[in-house]
C-alpha positions in Angstrom: 44.1 91.4 15.3 43.2 89.4 12.4 40.3 90.0 10.2 38.6 89.3 6.9 41.4 91.1 5.2 44.1 88.3 6.1 45.5 90.8 8.9 47.5 88.8 11.4 48.0 92.2 13.0 47.5 95.5 13.1 50.7 97.8 12.7 49.0 101.1 10.7 47.2 103.8 13.6 43.5 104.0 12.0 42.7 106.6 9.5 39.7 108.8 9.1 37.5 110.7 6.3 34.4 112.4 6.1 33.6 111.3 9.7 34.1 107.7 9.1 37.1 105.7 10.5 39.1 102.5 9.5 41.1 100.1 11.2 42.0 96.5 9.7 38.3 95.6 8.8 36.5 97.8 10.7 34.7 101.1 9.2 33.2 102.6 12.2 32.0 106.0 12.9 32.5 108.2 16.5 30.5 109.5 18.3 31.3 111.5 21.6 34.1 108.9 22.0 32.1 106.1 21.1 32.7 103.5 18.3 29.9 102.3 16.4 30.0 100.0 13.4 26.8 99.8 10.8 23.7 98.3 12.0 21.7 96.0 9.4 18.9 97.1 8.0 17.3 94.3 9.7 18.5 94.4 12.8 18.0 98.3 12.9 14.1 98.0 12.1 13.7 95.1 14.9 15.1 98.1 17.5 13.0 101.1 15.8 9.9 99.2 16.0 10.2 96.9 19.2 7.1 96.4 21.3 7.2 95.2 24.4 5.7 91.9 25.2 2.4 91.2 27.6 3.9 90.3 30.7 4.1 86.7 31.8 1.2 85.1 33.3 0.7 81.9 35.6 -1.3 78.6 35.3 -4.3 80.7 37.3 -3.7 83.9 35.1 -1.9 86.1 37.0 1.0 88.0 36.6 4.1 85.7 37.0 6.3 87.1 40.1 9.4 86.4 37.6 9.1 88.1 34.4 11.6 87.8 31.3 14.6 90.3 31.1 13.5 94.0 30.1 15.2 95.2 26.9 17.0 97.7 27.0 17.4 100.3 24.5 21.0 101.6 23.2 22.3 105.0 24.0 21.3 108.0 22.0 25.2 108.3 20.0 24.1 104.7 18.6 21.6 105.9 16.8 23.7 109.3 16.2 26.0 107.0 14.4 23.7 105.2 12.6 21.9 107.9 10.9 25.8 108.7 9.5 26.4 105.1 8.7 23.4 105.2 6.4 23.8 109.2 5.0 21.1 111.0 7.1 21.7 114.0 9.0 22.7 112.9 12.7 20.5 114.2 15.8 22.4 114.0 19.1 19.1 112.6 21.4 17.8 109.2 21.0 13.8 109.7 20.4 14.3 112.0 17.6 17.3 110.1 16.1 15.0 107.3 16.3 12.0 108.6 14.6 14.3 110.2 11.9 16.1 106.5 11.2 12.2 104.6 11.2 11.0 107.2 9.0 14.0 106.8 6.4 12.7 102.7 5.8 9.6 104.2 4.4 6.3 102.1 3.7 9.3 99.4 2.1 10.7 99.0 5.9 14.0 98.7 4.0 17.0 101.7 4.1 19.9 101.0 2.1 24.1 102.7 2.4 24.2 105.6 0.2 26.7 104.4 -3.0 29.2 107.1 -2.1 29.9 105.7 1.7 30.0 102.0 0.5 32.6 103.3 -2.0 34.4 105.5 1.0 34.7 102.1 2.7 36.3 100.3 0.0 38.7 102.9 -0.8 39.5 103.5 3.3 40.0 99.5 3.4 42.0 99.7 1.2 43.9 102.3 2.2 44.5 101.1 5.6 45.6 98.1 3.6 48.4 99.7 2.4 49.7 101.7 5.1 49.3 98.6 7.6 52.0 96.8 5.2 54.7 99.7 5.1 54.3 99.4 9.1 54.1 95.8 9.1 57.7 96.5 7.3 58.6 99.1 9.2 58.2 97.3 12.3 60.5 94.0 11.4 62.8 96.6 10.0 63.3 97.8 14.0 62.1 94.5 15.3 65.6 93.1 13.7 67.3 96.0 15.0 66.3 95.7 18.4 67.0 92.1 18.3 70.8 92.8 17.3 71.3 95.9 20.0 69.7 93.1 22.6 72.0 90.5 21.4 74.9 92.8 21.6 74.2 94.0 25.5 73.7 90.3 26.2 76.8 89.4 25.0 78.5 92.7 26.6 76.9 92.0 30.0 78.5 87.9 29.8 81.9 89.9 29.2 81.1 92.0 32.2 80.0 89.0 34.1 82.9 87.0 33.4 85.0 89.4 33.8 83.6 90.3 37.1 84.0 86.8 38.2 87.3 86.5 37.4 88.6 89.7 39.6 86.3 88.0 42.3 88.0 85.0 42.1 91.4 86.7 42.1 90.8 89.0 44.2 89.6 85.9 46.7 92.8 83.9 45.7 95.1 86.8 47.0 92.7 87.5 50.2 93.9 83.9 50.8 97.0 84.1 50.3 97.3 87.4 52.5 95.1 85.7 55.2 97.1 82.3 55.3 100.7 83.7 54.3 101.7 80.8 51.9 98.8 79.1 50.2 97.9 75.7 51.1 97.2 73.1 48.2 94.8 71.6 50.7 92.7 74.7 49.8 91.8 73.4 46.0 91.1 70.5 46.6 87.7 69.9 44.4 87.6 66.3 44.5 84.6 65.9 46.4 82.6 68.6 44.3 80.3 67.6 41.9 80.8 64.4 42.2 78.7 62.2 39.2 76.1 59.3 40.2 77.9 56.2 41.0 77.1 53.7 38.6 75.6 50.5 40.3 78.3 47.9 42.0 78.6 44.5 40.6 79.2 41.9 43.8 83.3 41.6 43.0 83.2 45.3 43.4 81.8 45.2 47.1 84.4 44.3 49.2 86.5 47.2 47.8 83.8 49.8 48.1 83.1 48.3 51.5 86.2 48.7 52.9 86.8 52.3 51.8 83.5 53.3 54.0 84.2 55.6 57.3 83.4 54.3 60.3 80.6 56.7 60.7 79.0 55.5 57.5 79.7 52.4 58.2 77.8 52.3 62.5 74.7 54.4 59.8 74.3 51.1 57.1 74.3 48.6 60.3 71.8 50.5 61.9 69.9 50.5 58.6 70.2 46.9 58.2 69.1 46.3 61.9 65.9 48.1 61.2 65.4 46.8 57.7 66.3 43.4 57.8 65.0 41.5 60.9 67.3 38.4 59.8 70.2 40.4 59.9 70.1 40.3 64.1 71.5 37.4 64.9 74.4 37.1 63.1 75.0 40.9 63.7 75.0 39.7 66.9 77.8 37.3 66.9 80.0 39.2 65.1 80.0 42.0 67.8 80.3 39.8 70.0 83.5 38.8 68.0 85.0 41.8 67.6 84.4 43.3 71.7 86.4 39.7 72.6 89.2 40.9 70.0 89.0 44.5 70.8 90.0 43.7 74.5 92.6 41.6 73.4 94.0 44.2 71.8 94.2 47.0 74.1 97.2 46.3 75.5 99.2 46.9 71.8 100.7 49.9 71.1 98.1 52.2 68.7 99.6 53.1 65.3 100.1 56.9 64.5 99.9 59.0 61.3 101.8 57.9 58.8 105.1 59.2 57.7 103.7 61.3 55.2 100.6 62.7 57.4 101.4 65.6 60.3 99.0 64.8 63.4 96.7 67.7 64.5 96.0 67.7 67.9 92.3 68.6 69.5 94.1 71.9 71.3 95.6 73.0 67.5 91.6 73.0 65.8 88.8 73.6 68.2 88.4 77.0 69.5 87.0 80.7 67.9 87.5 81.6 63.9 87.9 84.8 61.7 86.3 83.8 58.6 85.8 85.0 55.6 83.4 84.4 52.7 83.9 86.6 49.6 81.3 84.9 47.3 78.7 85.8 49.9 79.6 88.9 51.0 80.0 90.2 47.1 75.6 89.2 46.9 74.9 90.4 50.7 76.3 93.3 52.3 76.0 91.9 55.6 78.1 89.0 54.7 81.5 91.3 54.4 83.8 90.3 56.4 85.2 89.3 59.5 82.7 86.5 60.4 82.5 83.9 63.6 82.9 80.5 63.4 83.7 78.4 66.3 84.4 74.3 66.9 84.5 72.0 69.3 84.3 68.4 69.5 81.5 66.2 70.7 81.5 64.8 74.1 83.0 60.9 72.9 85.2 63.0 70.2 83.4 61.0 67.5 82.4 64.0 65.5 82.9 67.9 65.5 79.9 70.7 66.5 80.3 74.4 65.0 78.7 77.5 65.4 78.4 79.7 62.6 77.5 83.5 62.1 77.9 84.4 58.5 75.2 87.6 58.4 73.3 86.6 55.8 72.9 83.3 57.8 74.0 81.9 60.7 73.7 78.4 62.4 75.0 75.4 63.6 77.3 72.3 61.8 77.6 68.9 62.9 80.1 66.9 61.3 79.2 63.1 59.2 82.9 62.4 59.8 85.3 62.2 62.9 87.3 65.3 64.1 90.5 65.8 62.2 93.7 63.4 63.4 96.0 64.8 60.9 97.0 68.1 58.8 94.9 67.8 55.4 92.3 66.3 56.5 88.7 67.1 55.0 85.9 67.1 57.4 81.9 66.5 55.5 79.6 68.2 57.8 75.7 68.7 57.9 74.3 72.0 58.9 70.9 73.9 59.9 70.4 77.5 60.5 68.6 80.8 59.7 68.8 83.7 57.7 69.2 87.0 59.1 65.9 89.1 57.9 62.7 87.4 59.1 64.2 84.2 61.0 63.2 81.9 58.6 65.0 78.0 59.2 66.5 76.0 56.5 67.7 71.9 56.7 67.3 69.6 55.0 69.7 67.2 52.6 71.0 70.3 50.3 72.5 71.7 53.7 76.1 70.1 53.4 79.6 71.4 53.4 83.4 70.1 53.6 85.9 71.6 55.8 89.8 70.9 55.6 92.1 71.5 58.0 95.4 73.1 57.0 97.6 73.5 60.0 98.8 76.3 61.7 95.1 77.5 62.9 93.8 77.4 59.3 91.0 76.0 57.7 89.0 76.3 54.4 85.8 75.1 53.3 82.6 74.8 50.8 79.2 75.2 51.9 76.0 74.9 49.9 72.7 75.6 51.0 68.7 76.5 50.1 69.2 80.3 51.4 72.9 80.7 50.1 73.5 78.6 46.8 77.2 77.3 47.2 80.1 79.3 48.6 83.9 79.1 50.2 85.0 80.5 53.4 88.2 80.0 54.9 89.4 81.5 58.3 92.3 80.8 60.9 92.3 80.1 64.7 92.0 83.3 66.7 95.0 84.0 68.7 93.0 85.5 71.7 91.4 82.7 73.6 90.6 84.3 76.8 86.8 84.2 78.0 85.6 81.9 75.4 83.1 80.1 77.9 82.5 76.6 78.7 82.5 74.5 75.5 80.6 71.8 77.1 77.9 74.2 77.5 78.2 75.8 74.0 78.3 72.1 72.4 74.9 71.2 74.7 73.4 74.2 73.5 74.1 74.4 69.4 72.8 70.2 69.9 69.6 71.9 71.3 69.0 74.3 68.4 69.7 71.9 65.9 67.1 69.5 67.3 64.9 72.7 66.5 65.5 73.8 64.0 62.5 71.0 61.9 59.8 70.5 60.0 57.5 71.0 62.7 59.2 73.7 64.0 59.4 75.4 60.4 55.4 75.4 60.1 54.8 76.6 63.5 57.1 79.7 62.9 56.1 79.9 59.5 52.1 80.1 60.8 53.4 82.7 64.0 54.9 85.2 61.1 50.8 85.7 60.2 49.7 85.2 63.7 47.9 82.1 63.6 48.6 78.8 65.8 50.7 76.0 63.7 51.6 73.2 66.5 53.9 73.1 69.6 57.4 73.5 68.7 59.3 69.8 68.9 62.7 68.8 69.2 64.2 66.0 67.1 65.6 63.2 69.4 69.1 62.7 69.1 70.7 60.6 66.1 72.9 57.1 66.4 76.4 57.8 66.5 79.2 56.9 68.6 77.8 53.6 69.7 80.1 52.3 73.0 79.9 49.0 74.2 77.4 49.5 77.0 74.2 50.3 74.6 73.4 51.5 71.4 72.7 55.7 71.1 74.4 59.3 71.0 76.9 61.0 72.7 74.3 63.4 71.6 72.4 63.2 74.9 76.2 63.0 76.9 76.8 66.7 78.7 80.4 65.5 79.9 83.6 65.5 77.1 
């Protein structure tokens, strides 16, 4: 609290003496729990001699309906305190106290503070000032000590947290080794995690970068060009016709298999149900402790894969942005949409991504990130028993419908419904552009056969 004495903050408690109290630059009297400083003599005289004005009249001379706010007198404890401030005997009732104060003004209409009270005020303020300096020094010393202790505690917390993370990482590696039998080098591939933003490409670099695009990326790029740049339609049409003609000629040629360094991976070796563990997720949420559930199948035209997962805190559907795996070690990137397990809040968008690596022998290792779960890893192994798994085609069809139903319009409708309001109709997204055939552009998302 600032004051005329130059104190930025009050550290010392109030001091009291002879019925007066001092804190900072305040010198006051406490009556019935109420604090009152000394009122100036002129202001006090005006209060004691106040006479209500006559009522306000209208132009016609009648009493106006709207009158000034009536005067509100101070309470009895105020006048009792003023008696003490001016060295007079205190009275607890208002009117007697006011009469005693007015009588003290006398004919000269002046009232002076006794010299003894003025001297007491000076000495008490000086005493408090000294006490406040001592208290401030003590406070600052204690603050330095508090900062030192807090700094040490933070350092200890940081050390414990680092040790906990190291233990968690070691436990995860141990669990993966035990789960997989032999730890696979593919499981540590971080090549596409947290990549920096790519620089702008020069014209000379473009051919090389175009050659590095996947088939799915090329399709998306062509569809975007067709939609955004109408001038390319004729050029694209001619090139597609040439490519189709060359494709028909090459159908009789034998297809190349995987390279010598790559071992082929059949669909049967990766599709189906998996037992999954996600240690980091389980560290934050009890219901994410394993074993967790994951089921993976190819799309109708095998252009990408679909999967459904239940990781306790979240569950949902995965749709790959790459083609299904062909060889051991293939890393398949994916997007996902889902719901949290509490209120079923939907989650979707650009941050919901991941990548899954197929390690062979029915083993997988994946990384996943999203709004509700941050970034975490999971690893799993194909279930040995495959009885009563249901129809994969029907499952993929159900997953597609669930995927398309998780969007902004459905999210808003569900949010309003939780508050007992109507937020509009739930809408289903249309199929994505993918797996374009020679006969028609479209998506195998609409197909129910594989």
